[in-house]
N, C-alpha and C positions, 0 to 999 in steps of 0.2 A: 503551949505546944509541947507534945510529948511523943517520943519514939522509943519503944522498949528494945528494939534491935531487929536483926534480920528475921523476916517472916512475920513481923508484927505490923499492924497498921499505924499510920501517922494520925495522932489525935489532936484536934484543935478545940479549944474552949474560948468562946468570945463572950465577954460581959459588956453589956451596953447600959446606958443610962435608963433608969426606970426599972431596973432589976431583970431585964431580959437576958437570958443565957442561951447561947447557941453552942451545941455540942456536935462536932463533926468528926467522922472517922474515915480516913482515906486508905484504901488497900494499897500495899506496896508490892511490887513485882521485881524479879530479877531482870536486868538488862539483857537484851539479846546479844549473842556473840557476834563479833565482827567477822563477817563472812569473807573468806579469801576467794575472790573471783578470778584468780590468776589461772585461767583455763588455757593450758598449753596443749598444742596439737601432738607434742611428743608423748603426753601422758594418756592419750586417747586409747582406750581398749577396744571399743566397739563403735562401728559407724554404719549408718544406713543412709543412702541418698535415694530419694523416691520422688515421684510426682506429687505436687501439692494437692491435686485433686483427690488422690487416694487418701491422704491424711484428713482432708476436709470431710470426705464421706465417712471416715472412721469416727470423727468427733460427732457427726450427726446420728450415727447408729448407736453410740455408747450412751449410757445413762449418766448424764452430767450432774445428777443430784448427788453423786458420790463425792465424798470429801477428798479422796485421793484418786490419782490415776497411776496404775502400775505399768511399767514398761519393762519388758523382758527381751533380752537379746541372747541367743544361744547358738553355738556352732551346729547343734542338732535341732531337729524339729521340736517346737514349732518355729524356730529361727527368730521371728520378730513378732511379738504379741503386745497388744495394748488392751488393758483390762480396767473395768470400773466396778465398784461395789456400792450401788445405789439402793433406793427404796424398793425397786422392783427386782432386786437380786443382782448377781454378778453377770457381767457381759464381757465378751472377749472378741477381738478382731485380730486375725492371724494373717501374716503375709509370708509366703514362701520366698526363699532367697532368689529363686528363678522366676518370680512374678514379673509380668510386664510393667507393673507399676514401680518396681524396684530396679534402679539403675546400678547401684553399688551396694554390696553387702560384705562388710569386713568385721568378723567377730573373732576375738582372740580367746575369750573365756565367757562363761555364762554370767550374766548380770541381770538382776531383778531388783528394781528400786521403785519406791512409791513417792509421788510428788503431789503437792497440794493442787487440787483442781482450780481453786481461786487464783492461784499464781500463774497457771498455764492458760487460763481463758483469755487474758489480754493479748497473748501472742497470736490468737486467731485473726486479729485485725490485719496483721501482716500476711497471714496465710491466704487471704482472699485474692490479693493482686499478684501473688508470687507464682512462679512456674515450677520451681523445684524446692525441696526442703532437705537439709542435711541434719540428721539426728545423731548426736555423738554423746558418749558417756566416758568419763575418765575413771581413773582408779579410785578416786574419792567418792564416786557416785554422782558427781556433778553432771547435769544435763545441759546440752547445748542444742538449741533449735536455730538453725541458720537458714533464712529464706532468701532465695535468689529472685529478684524482681527486675523485670525489663520495663523501663519507663517510656514515656511518650517520645523522647528523643532518641530511642534506640540504645541508650546506655544501660549497663547492667549495674545494679547496686545490691548490697546485701544488708539484711536486718537480722541481728542475732539476739536471742533471749537466753539467759543463763538462769538455772534454778538448782538449788542444792537439795539433798535429801532432807525432809522435815527434821528440824532440830529436836534433840532429845534432852535439852537443858532441864534440870530439875525444877520443880515448883515447890514453894514453901508448904510444909505439912506440920500438923500438931504433933508433939512428942508422944510416943506410944508408952503403954504401961509396961511394967517389968515382966509380966507374964506373957507378953506377946513374943512370938518366935522371931529371932533375929534373922537378918537377911542371909539367905542360903547360897547366893551366887554373887559374892562381892566382887568389886573391881579393885584389884590390888593397886591400881594407879591412884586411887583416891585416899591413900593412907600416907600419913607422915609420922615419923617417930615422935613420941610424947616429949622427949627431952628437947628435941629441936623446937617444938612448938613453944615450950616454956621459955627457952632462951630468946626466941624471936619476939615473944610477947613482952619480955622485959626490955629488950632493946628497941621495941616499937619499929621493927623493920619487917618488910615483906619476906616471905620464905624464898630462899634461893634454890630453885629447882631447874637447873639448866636444860634438861631434856625430858625429865619424867612428866612434867605437865602436859607436854604434847602427846606423849604416849597415853596419859590418862584420858585426854580428850578423844583421841582416836580409838581407844579401846571401848569407848561407849558406843561406837558404831562400827564393829568389826565387819569387813566385807564377806568373810567366810560364813557368817551366821546372819542370814537375813531375817530379822524378827518379824512376826506378824503384826498387824495393826494394833491388837490388844497389848502385845508385849511392848510396842513402842510407847504406848501411853502409860503402862504400869511401871516400866523399868525406871524412869526418872524419879517416880515417887518413892521407890525403894531406896534409891541412892541417897535421898535426903535423910533417910532414917539412920544413916551411918553415924556413929558417935563422933564427937569432936574431942580431941585430946587423948584418945586411947592409943596404945602402942600397937595392938593387934587388931586386924580387921575382924569384925564380927563379935566384939566383946559385948557384954550385957547392956541392954538398952538403958537400964537405970543409971549407969555411969554416964552414958551419953547425955541423958536428960540433965544430970547434975552439972556436967561440963557446960552445957548450953546456958543454963541459968547463970553460972558464974561469969561467963564471958559475954552475956547479952549486952548489946550496945557498944561493945569495944571492937569486935571484928565479926565478919559474917561466918556462916557455917562452912564446914570443910569443903563440901561438894561445890558450893557457889564460888568459893575462892579458887578451886581447881579449874572450874570452867573459865573464870576470868583470866587466869594465868595462861591457860592453853590458847585462848584467843590471841593474847599478845605474842606467844611464841610461834604461832602458825606463820606469821609473816617472816620469821627468821629461818625456819626450817620447813619448807614446803613438802618434804618427803614424809609420808606416813609410815609408822612402824611396820604395818602389815604388808608393805610393798615388797619387802625382801630385796631391797636395792643391792645390787652386786657391788662389793668393795674389794679392791685389790691392794693388799698391804705390802709395804716394802720388805718386811721381815716375815718369816713363817709365823703363823698365828699360834700362840701358845695355847695349851689345852685348857687352861683356866678361863680363856676367853671364848671357848667354843661351847655351843649348846649341845648336850648329849643326845637331844632328841632330833633336831633338824640338821646337826653336823655343820651348822653355819655359825658365824660370829654371833655372840649373844646380843640381843636387841632388847634393851630395857629389861635386864635380868631380874627375875623373881627368885628369891632365896628361900629354901625350905629350912625351917628352924630345926627339924629333927636330925637332918644329916649334913646341912650346910651346902648341899649342891644347889646349882642354879640352872634355870631354863629361861628361854625367851618368854616375854609376856604373852605372846600369841600362842606359843606351845603350852603355856600354863592353862589357858582356857580350854585346850583340847582335853586336858586331864580332868577338868570338871565334869565332863560328860560321863566318865566311868569312875570306878573306884581309884582315887589318886594314889599313885606309887611313884617313887623316885626312879627315873629311867636308868640311873647308875647302879644303885644297890638294892632296888625294889623295896625300900623302906616305905611303910605306910605313911602318908602325909596328911596332916590336919590342915584343911584348907583355911581354917581361921588363924593359922600361925605362919602365914606367908607374908613376906614383905619385899618391897622393891629395894634392891641393892644399888643405892645411888652412887656410892664411891666407886664401885666396880664399873658402873655405867660411864662415869666420868673418865676412868682410866681407858676404857675401850674407845671413847670418843677422842681421846688424846693420842691414840696409836697413829703412827705415820703410815700414810697410804699414798698410792699413786693413781693416776687416771686409768680407768678401765680401757681406754683407747690407746694405751701405751704402745701396743703392737702396731698401731696405725701411725705413730709418730708423735703423739702428745707427750710432752716432757713435764707435765704438771706433777708436783709432789707437795703433799701437805698433810693435814690431819683428817681422821675419820669424819669428824663433824663438818668438814668443809667439802666433802666429796660431792654431796648433792648440789651445793651452790656452784661448784665448778662444772658439774655435768650440765647444768642449765646454760652454761656459757661456753662449754668446750667446743672448739672448732672442729674436732674430729668425731663428735657424737652424731649418730644417725637421727635425722628428723624427717618429718613429712612436709610436703609443700604447703605453705600457708594458704594457697589458693585452691586446695583440695583437688589437685590434678592427679593425685595418686602416686606421684614420684617420691622416692625415698633416697636420701643422699646425706653426706656429711655436712654439718652446719657451715663449714668454710666454703662450700660450693653453692650455698643458697643464692647469693647474688648472681652468680654466673647462670644458675638454673633459671632464675626469674628473668634475666636479661635475654637469654637465648632460647631456652627450651620449654618453659612452662606454657602448657596449652591453655590454661585457664586465666592467665594474666591479661588484664585489660591494657591494650596498647593503642597508640595513636597512629593514624595513617601518615606516612611520610610526605604525602602529596596533598592531602586535604585535612580538615579538622575533625574527621570522624573518629570515634573510639569504639573498639570491639575487642572480643577475645582473640588471642593469638591463633587459635584453631580456626577462626572464621576469616583469617586474613586472605586466604586464597579466594573465597567467595566475594569478599569486598573488592579485591583488585580487579575482578572480572567486570565489575560495574562502576568502579570509581571513575569520575569524569576528569580527574586531574592526573591520572596515570600517564606518563610519557610513553608514546608508541612510535615505532618507526613508520615512515611513509610507505603505504602499500605499493607504490610505484617504484620504491627503492631509488629515489632521486638522490639521496645522500645517506651513506651508511652510518655516519656519525650524527645525523639529525634525528632528534626525537621531539614529538609534538604532543601536547595534552590531548586526551581523547575528545574533549568537547571543542577543540579547535582544529581537529584533523580534517573535517569536511571542508572548512573554509580554506585550508591550505591546498587541498586537492582541486577545488574549484577555481581558486584565484592565483595561486603562487607556484604550484608544483610544475617544474619544467617538463615532466614526462607525462602529464595528463593529456590525453588525446582530445583535440578540439577540432571543430570544422572551420573552414576558411570563411572570413568575414564577407566574402563575395558569394556566399551560398545563395542569397536571394536572387542574384542575377544568373544563377545556373552553374556555379563552380562546385563540383562534388568532392573536392579534395579534403581529406581528413588526416591529421598527423599530430605528433607531440608538439606541445607549446614551444619547445626550444627549437624545433625545425620549421615553425610556421614562417619566420622571417625569410628563410631561404626560398620557401614557396612563393612568397610575395614577389621576390626579386626575379625568380625564373619564370613566373607565370604572368608577367605584365601583358604580353601580347595576347594571351588567351583571355585575360580579363577584359582588355580593350575590345576584342572581337565580340565577347558576350554583351558588353555594354552597348556596342554599335547596333547589334541586332535588336536589343530592347528599345533603343531610341527610334529606330525605323518603325517598329511596331507601334510605339506610342504616337508617332506622327500620323500614321494612318487612323488611329483611333481618334486623334484630335480633329481630323477633318470630318470624320463621321459625327462627332459630337457637335461640331460647328453647324452642320446642316440641321441636326436635331434642335439645336438652340434657337435657330431662326424660326423653325416651325412652332416651337413652344412660345416664342415671343409674340407671334401673331395671335396664337390661341389665348395668351394671357391678356392681351388688349381687349379681346371679345369678352372674356370673363370679367374684366374690370368694369366694362359698360353695364353688363347684366347685374353685377354686384351693386353698382351705384343705384340702379333702378330699384333693386330689392331693399336697399338701405333706406330709400325715400319712403317706401311703403311701411317698413317695420318701425320707423322712428316717428309715426304719427300718433303717439299716445303718451299720456302722463299718468303716473300713479302718485297721488298726493297723500302723504302721511300727515294726519292731524293728531297731535299729542294733547294730553290733558283735556280730553273731550268733555268730561264732567264739569270741570271748572268753566270751560268756555261756553258750554250750553247754559250754565247758570248765569254767567255774565250776559249772554245774549237775551235771556228771558228778562233780566233786570234792565236791559236797554243800554248796557255799558259798551258792548262790542257787538253791534248788530251784524257785521259782515266780516268774513275771513277771505283773504286773497291768496291764491297759489303763486308760486314763483313762475315767471314767464317761461314759455317753452316754444320750440319751433316744430312745425309738422314734419320737417326734414332738414337736411343740412342747409339748404338754401330756400326753405319754404316759408309759410306764414308764421308770424309771431303772435301767440295767443296767451291768455291768462284766464284762469277759472276763479270764480268767487262762490262763497257758500254762506247762506243765511241760516244759522242753526235754528232760530226761532221762527223761520219762515218770512215770506214777503208777499204782499198782495193778498190773494185769496188763500194762501197757505199759512198766513201769519198766525202763530200760536199753536198750530196743529201739525205742520209739516216742516221739513227741511227743504229750502229752495236752493237750486244749483243754476249758475249762469256761466256764460263764456263771453269774453271780450276780445276784439281784434286789436292788437297793439301795433304801433308803428315799428316796422322792421327794416333791416339793412338791405333786404332784397325785394322790397315792395314794388319797385319800378319794373322788375322782371316777371312779376306774377300776374295771374289772371284775376280781373276784378269785374263785378263784385264777387265776394266770397260766396260760394254756393255748395259747399261740401257738408255732408251729414256729420253731426257731432253727437256722440253718445256718452251719457254719464252712467257710471256703475258705482254703487256702494257695495263693497266686497264683503262677503260673509267669511268670518274667520273660524268656522267650525273645523275641528281637528280632522274630521272625516271628510275628504274632498267630495265624496258621493252625496253627502247631506247638505252641502253648501247651496244656498239660494240667494244669488246676488240680486240687488234692486237695480233695475235698468230703466233709464229714460233717454230717448233719442229725439232729436229735432233736426229737420231738413230745412235750411234757410230758403226763403223765397226771394230771388234777386229782382225785386220790383223797385221802381223809383221811390216808393214810400219807405222802403227799408234801407235806403242809402246811408242813413246815419248809423245803422248797425253793421252793414255788410260792405260798405265802400272802403276805398283806400284811405287810411288816415294820412292827412297832409299837414293841416294846421294844428291839429290836436294830437295828444300823445296816444290816446286810445279812443275807440268807438264806444257807443252805448252797449250795455250788456244785453244778451238775450239767452233764454233758457226756459226752465220749468219751475213755477212757483210751488207746485205740489210734487216735488221730486221723491221724497220719502217721508212716510208717516212716522211721527216721533214715537208713538207707542209701539209700532212694529220694530223700530230700530232698537228699542230697549228690551223687546221680548225675545230676540234671537241673539246670536253671537256676532252681530255687526260691530259691537264695542267689546274689545278684549284688552285687558291691561290698560284701560282708559285711553285706547287708541282706535281710530277708524281710518280706513283707506278709501280714497275716492279715485276712480280711474276715469280719465277723459280720453276718448278715441276719436280721431278724425279720419274719415274715409277718403283720403287723397290717393289718387292713382299715379301721381307723379308726372302726369302729362302737362300739368300747368306750370311746372318748374322749368327754368331755363336749361 
């Protein structure tokens, strides 16, 4: 395994048995910087709150094949613009600050940043269910997309996405030839003195750069100069070409190449080292050099610590070798745009002979300072390098509400504001378990079922009752509810409050008795009339009972006999196993003749083998001594058709009228010594082929109906 150093691949050589060699080369890359996602609302420069539907429509209209999405916020037109640069060209969506879709527009200064489309796309998942979206950008160019979502329970929740401006970290490049032109716009923060590098290399220690690494990192992305997409891609490549070990920025490339070869494998290139250090320092000092953070010093600021260009304290001072004067690193870059001259004595400056004055910078950072909010009562005193850290915690610093209600106040009043004034804070109802925004409290209390209310009848000034129990109180308990007298049904019209009703009952006894007496007298008269009607109805009822008994005798002179498993029983009858089937006994009426039917499925006598024979027998009954003998009433047999259409049914009917002659006495006489008489009927009742040809048999069941024409006159 072999690794030549920074920018070179990792090579692996594997030798296996049999002479097989495997050669592998793995490309190495610089690690990404650790991103500081400490997005503070106090650092927000621009903010737009708009309806989510508007942002969703914008994403649908823009060309999402673009690698980046540019967001512009400006105090002037076009105010708020979203742009893409895809395969079909550039596309822009503008929103005026007074648009119906825009609820809040706060813009301090113009900002235009580009963000990777691939990182913004996942946020659209939260965009769909959201109602509003807050778009904020801070002084570092960080983008915050905060979505407000109303869930099914009526509670409000927030989903926030953070994205930084695409990193400009350098990528490894091959060394250039001597004839190639050196970098014309160097970053002074990427330079270290040659002597210091040699000492650090001998001691094998990391370079101690307390503040300049941060300035070096921040200068790679100055907010005042928004580079185009091509510049963002080309600029890191140029930064890698800076030589390592040279004292002056922009010295010949040949020396840089030589230095790289000598130190290969021992330490990374200069630019990569600077990026690593700036990442570690970002967590210690979150304020960026270009912010021009105001600092109030305890003593008057000496001239040597003042920038001659911006008239403010020097911030990461860059020293001119020609005259020795210094300017801020941010002011230095402004000189690169024109012919550089010293702002003090107008001496021409060679931009390749400028360096960062670390010692002076450390002196400035060690100057004693006090809080900017001293006039408001803050008594903090410390050093320049601790001002930013203090301001992030200063109780007298102005901050915006964390709930984006728009209020601005000192940090010490934040809890008081959240507890009492913030309109956007989610609070709980004091009477139920509901949660809502403080600004919606009035609407909630108008409908809350647990809000205590006074009685509308003012029965007790101190009494309060929950809204959902108020109706029950009025109907059952309130002493001032007007109710009617309980004797209303007997004619008392009195109506008064519940608390006065007892007095009415006491004073109205005589009136109630008189009303009751009148009702009793009227009821007595009605009872006499009802008694007369009851007697008439009793006589009529006896007559109807007699007629009903006669009708009952007539209607009960029939039997419908159900015969199951007809197929099996027919087969047994043809085999001679069960020649005859007998019905259950039945009476022609309640006190009539007792009869029983029999059926020979394979026929009997002349109908044997071709017909079904049906017979009737007179059985010994309980009321025979009261009946007329011999039996002389017509008996009819019906084999019922089971067709689903009643109009197509064709029943098989056979009727026989007994002849009461002496010869038929064994058939028609009163059974005395025997249990039943001999049977009589029809041997050819129904043809077997006809029975099977129609729907007389259905579900292997047939029905036989026996009707006796008794008129009821023979019964007792």
